[in-house]
C-alpha angles and dihedrals in degrees: 000000000000092000090056101037098037098209122189089239132032125202106237133196093274091054090051094047090052092048093051092045095053113117089213096068132043111221090202089063105019100049129071128191124191115208130188123226089276093052096254116146110247103162141014141187134187137184124207128187135168120223111267093016124135092210138061123205125221133205130175149112148190130246104258091236090059099045126117092041097100093259094122091052090050091050092050092047087055090049091051092051094047091047089052092051092050096045092046090048089055092050094246120155119193094019124162139215108226123203127181116211132180110241093225091060099084097177091056092046091049091051092053091048090051091055092058094252116146132211110254102166144015127220126192130206113214137188137193126198112236091213087080118086115275114222122239106233123179127224121224111272094241092062128076122211109231130184112232119265136153092267091069100029097103092047089053090050090052090047089051093051090049094045094048098041090102096041121109115260095000122138127189117268116231123204093272097052091042089052090056088059097049096038095049113116092234095052113111113206091180090061094043119094145187134194107220125196105238098219101042098024088223118145111250096179141355145189122205118198141190142179127216109204088209094059095100090057096040097042105018090245140068104249133192106211132210104216097176132015122172143159124199112245094245089059100044121122094034100099097255097134097053091043091053091046091051091051090047090052091053090052093046090052093047088052091056100260123152097207147006120237139188143156127238138193099241092214096044104146091215090075093242095150092058091047093053092049091052087052090057101261117143127196119259104175142344134234127203126215110216122195127197120189106231105172 
């Protein structure tokens, strides 16, 4: 599938192991595998849902050689049924099944349109060459720059939940889901940062980074990636986000990276898209969030 569709990101074994290990989803009920007569996997589907949520997320696909046979529609129909079961079991009315699709994958976009799903949001992947000058941006004097380690991990998690409480589609991360971020093989603690208030030792802002060793083959460049960037509301408007990005760029470059990458909610009311453009990031591709009402 990846060889045919050429996505910017490919789910690897560690991602699958984490998904199947999550206590929030039962792989015996929430995962579907399509096998041919010889037992070779040709399609898959998965449903994910957090406790207390009003939405389920879907992921899946079909072997390119087996497409245009109605298999994708059958997988999605199963996902819709399973999402309805889970939402109903949680007592949710008006719940949705959400699917993220890369805009440059026309067959996947067409499938979602055929199901009656509608686009509710746009997300943009961006990149910045590290050969360009990196600005020197100062932090407020009352904050200390700290490299991520386990001692501050939970404080960063709490800061993330606070920073993203007003972001579209975001749900709080518990210790398990946060652990999946920090234990992932691609996570780079040495490139991840926090700004800590000196007196209270609370985290005001943070930047979490990763590196996919396959990025050069996938993207044509080795890219350090900002997975999460957040600023607590009380600290917004003081230049913390661009200062963290600039420091991350320096660490990416020192680590041999060609570029810095990140993704952004295009309609984010915080003005993140404009910030990234001013920092030299340029769009590379766009993803669509589709919703289907299932209750």
